[in-house]
N, C-alpha and C positions, 0 to 999 in steps of 0.2 A: 483523511483527518476527521476527527469527531470533535464535538463541542467540548468534551471533557479534556481533550488534549491542550486546550488553552491553559490549563493548570500545569502542564509539563514545564520543566526547566531545560534550557538548551544553551549552548555556547553561541557567542555573537556571530561567529563565522556561519554557522548553520542558519541562524535567524536572518542574516543578510542575504544568504543564498535563497531562502524561501521568499523573502521580500522581493528579490529580483524577479522571480517568476510571477509574482502578483503584479509587479509593475509592467511586465511584458504583456500580461493578459489585459490589463486595464489602461494601456495606452500612454505610458510615460517612458519614452526611450532614454531621456536624460537620467531619470532615477534608476531605470533598469541598469544602465551602464555603471553608475556610481555604486549601486548595490553589488554588482558582480565583482567589481574591483575590490570593494570593501570585504566581501566574503573571502577572497583570496588573501588580502592583506591581514585580516584578522586570524588567519589560520597559522600565523607564524609571528615571532617577535617583531614588533615594528613600532613606529611612533604612534600610529593609530591604535594599536593594541594597548599600548601604555596609557594613552589618553582615555580610553574607554574601559580600562581595567575594572573600575567599580561596578560595571554592568556586565562583566564577563560571563556570568551565568545568570540568565534572566528568565522569568516566566514568559512563555510564548504570548499569552494574552496581554502582557504589558506593552507589547508593540514597541520595543526599544528602537528598532531601525527607523520607524516613523518619527520617533522623538528626536533621534540624531539628525535625520534629514531636515526636520523642522528647525532645529537649533541652528544649523548652518544657513538655512533660508532666512531665518530671522536676522542673522548677522549680515546677510546680503541686503535685506530690505532696509537695515539700519545704516547701510553704506559703510560697514566695517569689514568687508571682505572684498576688496576691489578686484583681486585676481579671479575669484570665483564668480563675481558679478558678470564677467565677460561671457559666461555660459548660461546665465539665467534670464530667460525671456521676460520675466516679471519686472526686471529693471532694465530692459532693453538689450540684453545679451542674446547670443546665438547658440543654439543647441550644437554640441560637438558633432561634426559631420564625418570624421574619419578617425582612424586609430590614434594618430598623434594628438589630435585635439581632445579625444576622450581621455587619454592619459594625462594631458595638461589639466583638464577639468578635475580629474580625480586628485591629482597632486595638490591643486588649489583647495579642494575640499578638505583634504587631510591637514594642510597648513592652517586653514581657517579653524578647524577644531583644536589643533595643537596650540595655536596661538591664544586661544580663548578657553583652554582646558580648565582654568580656575572658575569659569562661569558655567561650566557644563552641569554641575549639580543643580543649579537653579534652572537652567534652560531645559533640562531633562526631567524636572521634578514631577510634572503632572502627566496624565494620560493624553494621547492624541486628541486634539480638539478640531476635528474635521467636521464642522457643522455645515456640511454641504447643503445649500438651500435647495438644490434640485431633488434631493432625496424626499423632500416634503411633498412632491407631486403625488406620491403614493397615499400619504395622509389626506391630501386634499380630495382625492377620489373617494375615500371612505367617508369623509365628512359630508360629501354630497349624497352618498348612499344613505347615511344615517338620517339626513334631513328628509330625504324622499320617503323613508320608512316611517318615521315617527312625527315629523313636522314639529319638533321641539327645539327650544334654544339649547345650545351645546355648551357644556363646561368642559374645556380642553385642558388636560393635565399631561405634561411630558416628564417621564422619568429618565434621568440622565440627559438633561436638556442642553448642556454645554452653554452656548450663548443664547439659546431660545429662539433661533431663527425659524425653526419649524412651527412654532406657535402662531406664525403668521401665514400658514399654509393656504388659508382661504383667500388670501390677498394676492396670490400668484395668478398670472394670466397663463392658462394652460390650454394647449390645443393638440389635436391628434385624431386621425380617423374621422374627420368631420365634426368632432365635438370641440366646443370652446367654452371655457368657464373662467370665472374670475374677472376682476376689473379690467376693462380694456386699456386703461392708462396705467396699469401696474408697472413699477420700475423693474420687475423681474418677469420676463416673458419666456416661457418654455414651449418652444415650437416642436411639433411632432413628438411630444413627450408621452402621450398615451397611445397605446396600440391595443385594439381589440376590446375596447370597453363597451359593454352592452347593458350594464345595470341601470336601473332607474336612478335618476339624479334630481336633486333640487338644491337651490342655493342655501348654504348653511348660515345660520345666525349664531355666531359664537359670542357668548356673553361673559366668559371667564377664560383667561389664558394664564396658566400657572406652570412653571417648570421648576424642577428640583435637580440639583447637581452637587456633588461633593466639593467641586471647585469651579463654580460657574465663571464664565467670562463676561465681563461688563463691556459690551460693544458700544456703549454710549461714550466710551473713552478712546483716545488715540491708542493707548497701550493695548487695550482689549482688541481693537480692530487689527493692530499689527500682529498680535499673538495669533489670532484666528487666521490671518492671511498667511502666516508662516507655515501652516500645515497644508496649504494648497501645494500642488505639484507644479513647479515653475514653468513647465512646458505645456500646461493646459490652460491657455489664456481665456478660453470660454468660461471656465469656472471662476477665474479672476474677475471677469466682467460681471458675472451673475452675483458674486459677492459684493461688488461695489453697488449693484442695484439693491441688494438686500439692506445696505446701510440706510437707504431711503425709507424702507419699510420699518426699520428700527426706529427711525425718527418720527414716523407717522402713526404706528400702531403700538401702543404701550402693552407690555406684558409684565407679569410678576415672576421674577426668578429668585428662588430661595436657595441658600446654602444648606445642604443637609443630606441625609441618607434616603435613597429612593424607596427602600422598603418601609422605613418609618413614615415617610410621606404617604405612601399608599395606605398604610394602616390607619392614618389619621383621616382619610377621606370618608365621606358618606354620600348617599344618594339623596337627591332632592326631587320631590314630586313636581312634575311639569318641566323637567329638564333631562337631557341625556348626558351622561358622564362618559367622555371618551378619554381613555388612558393610552398614551402613545409612547413607544420607545424604539429607537433605531440605533444599530451598531453599539449596543450597550452590553449585551449578554457576555461578550468575551472578557469584560473587565470584572465580572462578578464571579464569586466562588459558587460551587455547586450548592452549598448551604444557603447562600443568598438567593439564588434562583428559586430554590424550593420554598423559601420563606416568602418570596414575592408571590408565588402561585398560591400559597396558603392564604395570604392576605387578600388576594384578588377573589379567591373562592368565598372567603368570609364576606367580603363586600357584596358579592353577587347574590347572597341570600336576601338582600334588601330589594333586589331588582324587580321591576314590573314593567308592563307596557307604558305606564305613565312615568316611570323613572328607570329607563334602561341603562345598562352598563355595557360598554364596548371597549375591549382591548384591541389595539392595532399595533402590530410589530413588524419591523423590517430588520431581521436578524439572520445570522448564519444558522443553518440547520444541518447538522450531521455531515454527510458526505458532500453537501453542497458548498461547504466552506471554501472560500477563495474563488468560487466561480459564479455564484449568484446569491441574491438576497430575496428570498420569498417574502411576500407581504401576506401576513396571516391575521385573521380576525377571530376573536372569541367574543360572543355577544350573549347577553342574558336580557330578554329572550333573543333568539337568533332572528336575523332578518327574514322576512316571510318568503322571499324568493330563493333562499338558500336551503337546500335539503340537508339540514343538520340540526342536531338538538342544541339546547342552550349550553354554552360553555365549551362546545366542541371546537377544536382548532381547524379552521378552514382556510385553505390557500386560495387567495383571490388573484394572484399573479406573481410575477417575478421581475426583478430589476437588476441592472448592473451595478457595479461598485459605487459609482457616483450618482446613481438614481435614474439615469436616462438611457434608453427609454424605459418607461414602466409598461410592461406587457401584461395585460389582464387576460384571464382565462376563465373557463367555466369552473365555478367553485368546486373544490374537492377536499376531502378530509386529509389532514396531514398524517 
């Protein structure tokens, strides 16, 4: 699969079958089972097929299966799906352990969606909001590298920020391979999160934290926190615990989240002498069209013309790349000028490492051109 294929349209049966494979790879047996059942159920006339008919032909990049799963999880979290709750560990349930219980779980899943089908247009309205805090450990590493290179205050801007949790990346406690960074009393501690990091590091000083999103989540509210939690996979309680820790960072570290278009936001930015501008995006590319991706690159290149050692520009991304889709998320940097210890020219795309779907571990490597 290539990045361009996110613009393809497919039926829901095929999309759920593909999602089942992703769940198997990324360690969610609960969702793998539900998605496999759903793929079969949606291949024929059924109550589920009827309930999801408005989304029967959907763009791959719209990630409709993840939206459907989150909708059911939201109803579980709201205590409005008692039968399904029995199988969701986030509310004290137990993962199905045999064929009979897996069937019971799926039947409860279908019943939940059918019983609330009038609410589905609202529940499925926006893109997935999996603002997994552990993914920010990649950004945290680059912020330390940028600080070691230029020793400048950092202006951090995130494109496609969702709830903006990643904008607090420098406040995570991260350890791995004998390296420890971040506040020792951080409410989010990522142990064994970094593998193979040998780059020069220095504590970053972030003076500006701004995120832009078409439909940002306000996690200072109960509704916003509930919405974000619904996109977690219910059988991965370690992620659930990290998210609860992230709420404390939200309360302690203010950020500015604006509603808007990320390309327009990028076009509005400028470089400031005596500061480094870091532009970050993660798991955003699949939601953009080819035209939007090209316009983003055009705006970034235009901004880079202002760059200098006294006002560097750094783009950091953690996105799908071509045949790696579904298996890994390379962390890629483009910098103007390039960091002195990386053998690449200004603006060249350099891979610094790779990470799994939910961010851990972040495996660093010798930099190489993408």
